[in-house]
MITOR-667022 format. One record per residue (C-alpha): residue number from 1; residue in three letters; x, y, z. Coordinates in Angstrom, 2 decimals, decimal comma, padded with zeros to 5 digits. Layout:
! residues N
> NUM	Ala	X	Y	Z
...
This chain:
! residues 230
> 1	Met	-168,22	-011,95	137,27
> 2	Ala	-166,30	-015,15	137,74
> 3	Leu	-163,60	-015,45	140,36
> 4	Ile	-160,67	-017,30	138,75
> 5	Leu	-157,77	-018,98	140,52
> 6	Gly	-154,56	-019,06	138,47
> 7	Ile	-151,79	-021,62	138,94
> 8	Glu	-148,34	-021,36	137,35
> 9	Thr	-145,78	-024,06	138,17
> 10	Gly	-143,85	-024,60	134,94
> 11	Thr	-140,51	-023,32	136,29
> 12	Asp	-138,71	-023,24	139,63
> 13	Ile	-141,14	-020,51	140,77
> 14	Cys	-144,53	-021,61	142,10
> 15	Ser	-147,23	-018,94	142,03
> 16	Val	-150,99	-018,49	142,26
> 17	Ser	-153,25	-015,57	141,40
> 18	Leu	-156,80	-014,53	142,11
> 19	Ser	-158,71	-012,44	139,58
> 20	Glu	-162,24	-011,36	138,83
> 21	Gly	-163,55	-010,08	135,53
> 22	Gly	-160,03	-009,88	134,12
> 23	Arg	-158,79	-007,76	137,04
> 24	Leu	-155,96	-009,07	139,19
> 25	Ile	-156,92	-009,16	142,86
> 26	Asp	-153,81	-010,76	144,36
> 27	Val	-150,81	-012,92	143,54
> 28	Arg	-148,72	-015,10	145,85
> 29	Gly	-145,58	-017,03	145,06
> 30	Ser	-142,67	-019,08	146,32
> 31	Thr	-139,10	-018,96	145,07
> 32	Glu	-137,91	-021,82	147,26
> 33	Gly	-136,97	-023,90	144,22
> 34	Asn	-138,52	-027,10	143,03
> 35	Asp	-140,72	-027,66	146,05
> 36	His	-144,07	-027,12	144,33
> 37	Ala	-145,70	-030,23	145,74
> 38	Arg	-145,29	-028,85	149,24
> 39	Arg	-145,91	-025,17	148,54
> 40	Leu	-148,81	-025,08	146,07
> 41	Ala	-151,71	-026,08	148,33
> 42	Pro	-150,69	-023,66	151,14
> 43	Leu	-150,37	-020,83	148,60
> 44	Ile	-153,90	-021,51	147,36
> 45	Asp	-155,22	-021,53	150,93
> 46	Glu	-153,33	-018,31	151,69
> 47	Ile	-154,56	-016,35	148,69
> 48	Leu	-158,19	-017,35	149,24
> 49	Ala	-158,18	-016,73	153,00
> 50	Gly	-156,19	-013,52	152,62
> 51	Asn	-158,88	-012,11	150,34
> 52	Gly	-161,86	-013,36	152,31
> 53	Arg	-162,79	-016,01	149,74
> 54	Lys	-163,58	-019,71	149,88
> 55	Pro	-162,94	-022,43	147,32
> 56	Thr	-166,68	-022,56	146,63
> 57	Asp	-166,51	-018,92	145,47
> 58	Leu	-164,35	-019,91	142,49
> 59	Gly	-165,90	-019,89	139,03
> 60	Ala	-162,92	-021,49	137,23
> 61	Val	-159,30	-022,50	137,59
> 62	Ala	-156,68	-021,41	135,05
> 63	Val	-153,36	-023,22	134,82
> 64	Gly	-150,13	-022,63	132,94
> 65	Ser	-150,14	-025,44	130,42
> 66	Gly	-146,47	-025,47	129,46
> 67	Pro	-143,95	-026,01	128,11
> 68	Gly	-141,72	-026,12	131,15
> 69	Ser	-140,58	-028,38	133,94
> 70	Tyr	-142,15	-031,82	133,57
> 71	Thr	-142,62	-032,30	137,30
> 72	Gly	-143,76	-028,74	137,92
> 73	Leu	-146,38	-028,91	135,17
> 74	Arg	-147,68	-032,23	136,47
> 75	Ile	-148,14	-030,79	139,94
> 76	Gly	-149,91	-027,67	138,72
> 77	Val	-152,23	-029,42	136,30
> 78	Ser	-153,14	-032,25	138,69
> 79	Thr	-153,95	-029,72	141,40
> 80	Ala	-156,06	-027,65	139,01
> 81	Lys	-157,91	-030,76	137,86
> 82	Gly	-158,61	-031,83	141,42
> 83	Leu	-160,10	-028,44	142,25
> 84	Cys	-162,22	-028,40	139,10
> 85	Tyr	-163,56	-031,90	139,73
> 86	Gly	-164,25	-031,24	143,39
> 87	Leu	-165,94	-027,89	142,85
> 88	Gly	-167,66	-028,68	139,56
> 89	Ile	-166,07	-025,70	137,76
> 90	Pro	-164,30	-025,40	134,39
> 91	Leu	-160,60	-025,72	133,69
> 92	Ile	-158,79	-023,14	131,54
> 93	Gly	-155,35	-023,75	130,04
> 94	Val	-153,00	-020,87	129,16
> 95	Gly	-149,64	-021,32	127,47
> 96	Ser	-146,77	-020,65	129,86
> 97	Leu	-144,74	-018,67	127,31
> 98	Tyr	-147,78	-016,50	126,56
> 99	Ser	-148,20	-015,98	130,29
> 100	Leu	-144,56	-014,94	130,66
> 101	Ala	-144,89	-012,46	127,77
> 102	Ser	-148,02	-011,05	129,42
> 103	Val	-146,07	-010,43	132,64
> 104	Ala	-143,41	-008,55	130,63
> 105	Leu	-146,00	-006,35	128,94
> 106	Gly	-147,58	-005,57	132,28
> 107	Ser	-144,32	-004,26	133,74
> 108	His	-142,44	-002,69	130,81
> 109	Ala	-143,13	-000,29	127,95
> 110	Phe	-141,71	-001,39	124,59
> 111	Pro	-141,30	000,75	121,47
> 112	Ala	-143,41	000,04	118,40
> 113	Gly	-141,97	-002,75	116,30
> 114	Ser	-140,55	-004,65	119,26
> 115	Leu	-140,70	-008,42	119,40
> 116	Leu	-140,81	-010,31	122,70
> 117	Cys	-139,13	-013,66	123,19
> 118	Pro	-139,95	-015,38	126,49
> 119	Met	-137,67	-018,33	127,19
> 120	Ile	-138,00	-021,21	129,63
> 121	Asp	-134,92	-023,24	130,45
> 122	Ala	-134,80	-026,72	128,96
> 123	Arg	-131,73	-028,97	129,00
> 124	Arg	-128,12	-028,03	128,27
> 125	Met	-128,07	-025,15	125,73
> 126	Glu	-131,73	-025,61	124,89
> 127	Val	-134,69	-023,36	125,66
> 128	Tyr	-138,42	-023,42	125,07
> 129	Ala	-139,29	-020,18	123,31
> 130	Gln	-141,89	-018,35	121,27
> 131	Val	-141,88	-014,91	119,65
> 132	Phe	-144,72	-012,42	120,23
> 133	Asp	-145,40	-008,87	119,14
> 134	Thr	-146,49	-006,22	121,62
> 135	Ser	-150,15	-007,13	121,07
> 136	Leu	-149,33	-010,66	122,26
> 137	Glu	-149,92	-012,05	118,81
> 138	Ala	-147,68	-015,06	118,22
> 139	Arg	-145,10	-014,53	115,48
> 140	Ser	-143,66	-018,03	115,77
> 141	Asp	-144,67	-021,46	116,93
> 142	Ile	-143,59	-022,77	120,31
> 143	Gly	-140,30	-024,55	119,88
> 144	Ala	-137,36	-026,17	121,63
> 145	His	-134,28	-024,28	120,42
> 146	Ile	-130,60	-025,11	120,80
> 147	Ile	-129,04	-021,66	121,16
> 148	Asp	-126,21	-020,53	118,88
> 149	Ser	-125,10	-017,23	117,36
> 150	Glu	-127,66	-017,51	114,55
> 151	Ser	-130,69	-018,20	116,75
> 152	Phe	-133,73	-015,99	116,06
> 153	Gly	-131,75	-014,08	113,42
> 154	Glu	-134,74	-013,51	111,13
> 155	Phe	-136,76	-012,00	113,98
> 156	Ile	-133,90	-009,86	115,26
> 157	Asp	-133,29	-008,43	111,78
> 158	Arg	-136,89	-007,32	111,26
> 159	Ser	-137,58	-006,01	114,75
> 160	Glu	-137,04	-002,57	116,24
> 161	Arg	-136,01	-004,30	119,45
> 162	Phe	-135,81	-008,02	120,21
> 163	Val	-136,46	-008,51	123,92
> 164	Ile	-135,38	-011,75	125,60
> 165	Phe	-136,43	-012,74	129,11
> 166	Gly	-137,26	-015,71	131,31
> 167	Asn	-135,09	-018,27	133,07
> 168	Gly	-133,65	-019,47	129,76
> 169	Ala	-132,36	-016,04	128,74
> 170	Ala	-128,96	-016,49	130,39
> 171	Lys	-128,04	-019,08	127,76
> 172	Cys	-128,24	-016,37	125,08
> 173	Arg	-126,29	-013,53	126,68
> 174	Asp	-122,87	-014,52	125,34
> 175	Leu	-124,17	-015,58	121,93
> 176	Leu	-126,82	-013,06	120,89
> 177	Arg	-125,23	-009,61	121,16
> 178	Ser	-126,86	-007,59	118,38
> 179	Pro	-127,54	-003,92	119,24
> 180	Lys	-131,21	-004,75	118,69
> 181	Val	-131,22	-007,45	121,39
> 182	Glu	-132,22	-006,46	124,91
> 183	Tyr	-132,35	-008,62	128,02
> 184	Ile	-134,75	-007,87	130,85
> 185	Glu	-135,46	-009,65	134,11
> 186	Ile	-138,97	-011,10	134,22
> 187	Leu	-140,07	-013,76	136,69
> 188	Pro	-142,83	-016,22	135,80
> 189	Ser	-146,05	-015,40	137,62
> 190	Ala	-149,64	-016,59	137,69
> 191	Ala	-150,53	-012,92	137,20
> 192	Gly	-149,73	-013,52	133,53
> 193	Leu	-152,69	-015,91	133,25
> 194	Val	-155,33	-013,33	134,17
> 195	Thr	-156,21	-011,66	130,86
> 196	Ala	-156,18	-014,80	128,73
> 197	Ala	-158,11	-016,76	131,36
> 198	Trp	-160,87	-014,14	131,46
> 199	Glu	-161,10	-014,01	127,66
> 200	Lys	-161,37	-017,79	127,49
> 201	Tyr	-163,92	-017,86	130,30
> 202	Arg	-166,18	-015,36	128,52
> 203	Ala	-165,87	-017,32	125,28
> 204	Gly	-166,57	-020,66	127,00
> 205	Arg	-163,23	-022,06	125,80
> 206	Phe	-162,67	-024,63	128,50
> 207	Glu	-160,47	-027,72	128,62
> 208	Asp	-161,77	-031,24	128,92
> 209	Thr	-160,84	-031,76	132,56
> 210	Ala	-160,64	-035,54	132,24
> 211	Tyr	-158,27	-035,57	129,27
> 212	Phe	-156,31	-032,33	129,55
> 213	Glu	-152,54	-032,82	129,74
> 214	Pro	-149,70	-030,30	130,00
> 215	Phe	-147,85	-029,37	126,82
> 216	Tyr	-144,46	-030,91	127,55
> 217	Leu	-143,06	-030,37	124,02
> 218	Lys	-140,41	-033,01	124,68
> 219	Asp	-140,52	-036,41	126,31
> 220	Phe	-139,51	-036,72	129,95
> 221	Ile	-136,01	-038,15	130,33
> 222	Val	-135,16	-040,12	133,45
> 223	Thr	-131,61	-039,56	134,67
> 224	Ala	-129,67	-041,92	136,88
> 225	Ser	-129,25	-040,89	140,50
> 226	Arg	-125,75	-039,88	141,58
> 227	Lys	-126,45	-040,90	145,16
> 228	Pro	-124,81	-044,15	146,26
> 229	Leu	-127,20	-047,05	146,60
> 230	Leu	-127,55	-048,79	149,95
């Protein structure tokens, strides 16, 4: 069975996982903020060495494909590509919102009829979000949503419980207060890539390593530095 390295860098948390045959072996992460360029390679070295494995043991690399932080996604995907090129192994892309929903399902029990809404912080009052049922079937497309009191109303109305989580959830707490809405704390983790990565590996659903790009959803906006120029 293939040993798969997972990389998730779409938010301010940088994490890696190691799995085999769809079974999570280990996960390592850093919550030091947006320092992924410095932390990612050591985390990969740590998780391999800590489990007695070498890069040449890997059968594939799975990466969170977005949406999320532009810089974080670039770092994760470029690292994954470099490993795949160097080792001659396939690249697997997994949606970052799907991955976040998978983490929630792995740590919480939800009643039948619940809908899950992972959210990743975008700009201002905007979030990247997608709605899933408890079988991880998508009930909506991935979208960039400006949050107001009517957001996700159609899903809230027809759900037993509408569960919101992720680093964008805080933007909803004062606006979405229906008795059906529940907020839980879920941190992004490369552990959420494991099941989907194994399913894609078995089905041979690999990315074109040369042309694969993260799913940014929105264009990158350059902001002016507030630091005084010399």
